[in-house]
N, C-alpha and C positions, 0 to 999 in steps of 0.2 A: 260591583264592577271589579274590585280587586280579586275576588274569588275566580272570576272568569278569566283574567289574564295572569293570575299568580303562577299557575303551572308553566305557562309559556315563558314567563320571566325567569323562573328557576331553571328551566331547560336551557335558555339562552345563556344564563350565567354559568351553568355547568359546562356547556360547550366552549364558551370563551375561556374558562379556567383550564379546561383540558387542552385546548389549542395552544394557549400560552405556555403551559407546562411542556407539551411535546415539542414546541419549537425552541425552547431554551435548554432542555435536557436532552441527553442522547442515551440510547440504549447500548449496552456493551455488545450485544449481538449485531446491531446495525448502526455503527457510528455514522454520523452525517458526513457529507463530503468535505466539510470544512475541518473536520477533525483529523484528516489525513489517514494514512494507512494504519492498520493494527501493527503491533510490534512483536518481535521475536528475539530472544537472546541468541548469541552466537552458539552457545552450547546446545540449543534446541534445533539448530540447523542440521541437515544431513551431513555426513562426513565429507561428501564431495564438495558441498558448499563451503565448509570450513577449509578444505584444501585450496579451493579457488580464492578464498579470502587471503590465505597465506601467500599465494602467488601474487595477488594484487599488492599486498604489503611489501613484498620483495621487488615489485616492478617487473615480474615475469621471470623466465620466459613462459609464454602461454601456449597451450596445446592447440588452440584453434585460431585460424587466420582472422576471424571476425572478433576475437577478444580485444577489447579496448576501443572498439568503434563508437562513434557518437550514437547515443540513444535519443531518439527524437521526441519521446513522450507524447506521441500522437494520440494515445488513448486519453490523455489528460488526467491520469489518475495520480500522478506525482505533482508536487508543487510546481507552478509555472516558473520557468527560467528561460533565458536566451538559449538558442540552439548552440550545442557544444558543451553545455553545462554538465550533462549526464553522459556516462559511458557505460557500456554493457560488457559483461563477461559470461561465458558459458559455464554452467554447472553441469558436469557430465551426469547423464542418467543411465544407471546400470541397465543393460539389456537393450538400450536404444541403438538403432543403426545409424542415427544421425545425431545432431547436437541436442536433441530432446527439447523439452519445454522449460527447463529450469535456467534462470539467469540471476546474476547479481548486477545491480545497477549502482554506480557510485556517482555522487555529486561533487562538484568542486568545493563545496563547503564541508566535506567530510561525511556527508550522509551516505548511508548504505541501505539498499532495498533488496529484498529477495522476492522472486516470483517463481512459483512452480507450475504455473498454468499459462505460460507464454504471454505475459502482460495483461491477463484478465484481472488479476489482483496483485497487490504488493503488500509486503510487511516490512516495516522499518526494522533494521537490525540494530540491536543494542549490544554494545561491547561490555 
């Protein structure tokens, strides 16, 4: 009887072990949604993003009328906060005829996020 069910028991144990490991550990290539966004150092940002950060630090003036507006986080990719917590700033894209896809998002708690794909993904900026 044990020989008949032994392989099934081993498979079940293996599946349970793999499932438990994959639900508690995360892959560097695919962090879970609870891990938050990947990170990037300021020095790794494009020069235009570093210039935008310098303007934010100074309080402006900003080149785009929409700089400093409330960012709604409708995509839900950043940590959830009340409306008005986040603000967005344009990062100029060389060669683009409009504002382009790059933005810096700031949070009231001092958080800074960078997106280069118009809110499809974010990286937390480390200073």
